[in-house]
N, C-alpha and C positions, 0 to 999 in steps of 0.2 A: 504494500500500500504506500502510495506517495503522499506524504503529509500535506504538501501545499495544495493538493487536489481536494482535500476534505476539510481543511481548516482555513478560513479567511484570515487575513493579516491580523487585524485587531483582535479577533476571537482567539487566535493562537497565542498571542502575547497575554491576553487576559486569562486564558486557561493556565498558562504557566505561572503567572502571578498568583492566581487563585490556588493552584496546587501547592505553591510554595507556602502560602499562608496556612492551608489546611494541614500540610505535613508538619509544619512547626507546631501547630495546635495539638496534633496527635502525639508528637514527641514530648511536648511539655506536659502532657497528661501522665507521662511515665518518668521523664527526666527533668529535674529541677535546674533551671538556669542554662548556662552554656549557649547563649544566643548566638554569639559570634562563631562558635565551633559548628553549630548546626548550619548556619548560613554558608560557611566555607565548605562544609561537607557537601551540601546540596549544589553549590557552584561547581565543585569538582566532579560530581556525578553527572550533572547536565552538560558539563564540558566534555564528558566522555573519558575521564581519567581516573587514576588510582590515587589514594591519599594515605599518608602516615599520620597517626595521632600519637603524639608524644606527651606523656604526663605520668605523674607518680601513681602508684596503685590506689584504688579506691575512689576514682573520679568518674566512674560510670562510663568509661570508654566502651566497654563491651556491651553494656545495656543500651547505650546510644546507638550503636551499629545495629544491634538486633531490632530495636524499635524502628529504626529507619527502614530496614528491610521489610518489616511487616507493613509499614505505612505505604510502601511502594509496591506491595504484593510481589516481592522478588523472592525467589528460592534462596535460602540462606544456608551457608556452610561455615563451619568454624574449625580451624586447625590450631591446636595449642602447640606452639613450637617449643621443642625441647632439644637438648644436646644430642640425643640418640635418634632423632627423627631422620629418616632417609628420604631421598628424592622420590622414590616410588611410593612412599606413604602419602605423598601429595598428589602426584600426577596419575598414579595407577600403574599397573604392571600386566604383562602377558602371562597367562597361565595355560597349562595344557588341559584341554577339555577332552574327556574320554567318554565316547558314546558306547555304553556297554552292550547295546543291542547289535550295532553294526560293527563294533570293534574299531571304528574310525577315531583317530586322534587328530586334534588341531589346536593351534594356539588361538586363544581369545583374549582380547584386551578387557581387563576389568577396570572401569573408571574409578579414579580416586576422588577425594572430596573437592578437588579443584573444579570439577564439573558442576558448577552452580552459577547463579546469577551474581550474588554478592558474597564474596569470600572474606571472612575475618581471619587475618593472619595474626593471631594473638601472640604478643611478645616475640616478634619476628627476629629480634637480635639475640635470642636465646639458642639459636640453632647455627651450626657451622655454615660457612660460605657455600659448600657443595649443595646443601639443601636449600639455602636461600636462592641459589641460582636456578633451581628448578622452576621458580616462578617467572624467570625472565622472559622465556618464549611465550608463556601464557599471557603475560602482561602486555607484551609488545605486539604479538601476532594473533592473539586470541585463539591459540591452538596448542595442542600437546603432541609431541612426536614420540613415537615408540617404534624402534627399529626403522623400517622404511615407510611406515604409515603415519599419517597425520590425522588427528581427531579434533574437529572444531569444537570450541567451547560454546555454551549457550549464550544467546544475546538477550539483553545486555549482560556484560560481564565487568565486574569491578573487584579490585583487591583493596580492602581497607585494612591496613596493618597498624598494630599498636606496638609501642616500645616504651621501656622504662628508662628515663634519663639518669637516674641516680645509682642504679645498680651496675657496677662495672665487672665484678668478678663473675666469670662464667658466661660472659656475653661476647658476641661477635658483631662488631659494628658493620652495618651494610656497606658494601663497596660503592664508590661513587657512580659506577656504571649502572647499578641497580637503583640507587637513590634517584638518578636522573629520570627513571621511568615513572616516578610518582609525580603527579601534577602539583601536589602541595604537601608540605609538612605543616601540620596544624598542631599548635601548642595548646594543650588542655590545662587550664590553671585551676587554682582553688576557688571554691564558691565564695560569694560575699557572705557577711554574717546573716543577712536576711535569708539568703538562699540556703545556707547551711542549717538554719533553724527549721526551715520548711522541710529539708531533707530528713531531719530527725523525726519530724512530726509525721510525714507521709509514709516513710519506709518502715516505721516500727508499728504501724497499725495493721488491722486485719483486711482492709480494702485493697484490692488489686485491680488495676486498670489495664485493659488490653487495647492497643491501638487499632483503629479502624482503617482498612486499606483506602488509599486516596487515588492512586494510579496503578496501572499494571505495566508489565514489561514492554508491551507494544507502545503504550503511550509514552513511556520513558524514552524509547528510541525515537519516536516522532518529535518529542520536545528537544532531544539532543540535536536533531537535524535543524530544528528551528533556531537553536542557539548559534549554530555555524552560519546561518544566513543573516544574523544581525550584522549590519554594516559597521565598518570602522574607517575613519578618514585617513588619508595619506599622512596628514599632520600627526595623528596619534600613532600610526605605524612608525614614523620617523622618531617620535618621542620614545616609543618602546625600544627601538633599535639603539637609540642613544643611551638609554638607561642600561641595556644589556651590555653594550660595548664598554661602558664606563666601569663595569665590574672587573675588567681585564687589565692586569698590571702592564701587559705588553701592547696595549692599544696605542693609538696615535698620540694622545695627550692625556694620560691617566692622571687623576687627581693625586696629590701628594699622599693622602691617607690610603689610597688604593695601592700605590707603590710600596708603602711602608708596611701594610698589614695583610694584603691579599696575595696568596700564593697562586691560586687558579680562579679565574672568573667563570661566568656563566656562558654556556654554549647556545647555539641557535634554538635548540629544543626548549630551553627555558623561555625564550622570547615567544615561541609559538604557544606554549602553555599559558603564558601571561596574557596574551591576547584572547585566547579561548576562555580563560577564567574571567577576564573582564567582560567579555560578551555574555557569559552566563550570569554574572552579577547584574548586568544591565537588564537582561531578559527576565530574571527572577523578580526584579523590581518593576517590571512592566514597561520599561523604556525601550524604544525602538532603535536606539543607537548607543554606541559606547562613548562615555565621557572620560576625561582625564582622571576624574575621581575614582572611576572603576579600576583603572590601571594602578593608580597609587594605592588603593585599598587592598588589592590582591598581591602587590609586589612582595611583601614580607613572606607570606605563606608559599608563594610560588618559587621564590629565589633563595630562601634562607638555607636550604639543603644543597644548593648548587654552588655556593661560594666556599672555597677552601681557604682558611686563614693560616698564616704562618705563626711561628713561635712568638714573634714580637707582639702580634695582636693578642694572643692568649696571655702573655705576660702583662700586658697593659689593660687587661680586662675588657677587650673588645669582643663582640659577638657578630655573627652575620646580620642580626637585626640592627645593630648600631651602624654597621657599614651601609646597609640598605637605607636607613633613615638619612644618613649623610648624603648618599647618592641622590635620594629624592629631593633633598634641599639644594643640591649642587647641579642637578640636570634641569635646564630650562625647557619650557614648552614654547617652541618657536611659533610665531604667527599670532593671530588675534582670535581665532575660533577653534573650538575643539569639537564641533559638530560634524557628524558623518556626512559625506558627500551623497546627495540625493535624498537623504532623510527617509521619511516614512514610505514613500512609494517604492523604494528599492529593498525594503526589509526582507520580504519573503520571495524574492525572485529566484528561480531555480538556477 
């Protein structure tokens, strides 16, 4: 089904904005607070990418992902990553099938838990790189290879991974090549005093709320296609490119703090995801064009795991977020308008 044949322009945007509001409502019936995390997760999903949630234990990261899957009517799978987990435990394996009546034997592929719509990779940094790498092909190509055969994954397909930032013993940090496959790294913080009080009140009682499905998998795919058709002006393309290139210490004229603190900057994939995330943010808000505020709002989550700092930065207390903040302040928006060329009439052209 072609989405733009069934949904008019304004109706499509209104449907996405309404879905955003209703999904947030369903999640808040179960999870207290975390508004920014929910919005960034939804932007990542409708941009068509995978996300990492980083936070200390007990912040409802797993519950949030489970509730999101139920709200979107997506098949949910969870893998608890441990040091002894093997790649075949994730992707599946071939087994010998013996037909006792005919005596015929053949290899059959038994699907692993990765064959789902929304996969929660819980504590992904608790398993060795060999097993972490089993996700790479699935995340990039939406398929699993076994021998000479390839098995497509269900659509839509997302990996939402969690990791603990404070526990270092027995962990295996994700390699940069795999980190780059995640559209965003979302930081999950502590609740406010009011939110924490409500958490204690709600979660220690007898009542239990189940989220009501808002969308299904086909509608999610349609709305992902809508997000890609949100226009962005050449001005903002250049602004994004300038921001990405400014992260590289070997660029034409890097800022002094970039030369001093950054070892490796962001590649083109980071710029692609920043534009898609900005489009998703605009569409979720019901706006038919990308504004500079969308790019700036998504910059930290999209870029923080793609900037590699040197020892000087760590010694001076710098983080990727402080570097990005300085870059946003130092990178100008050239021109006088940040509106998309063509505006509304070009939003949903094929």
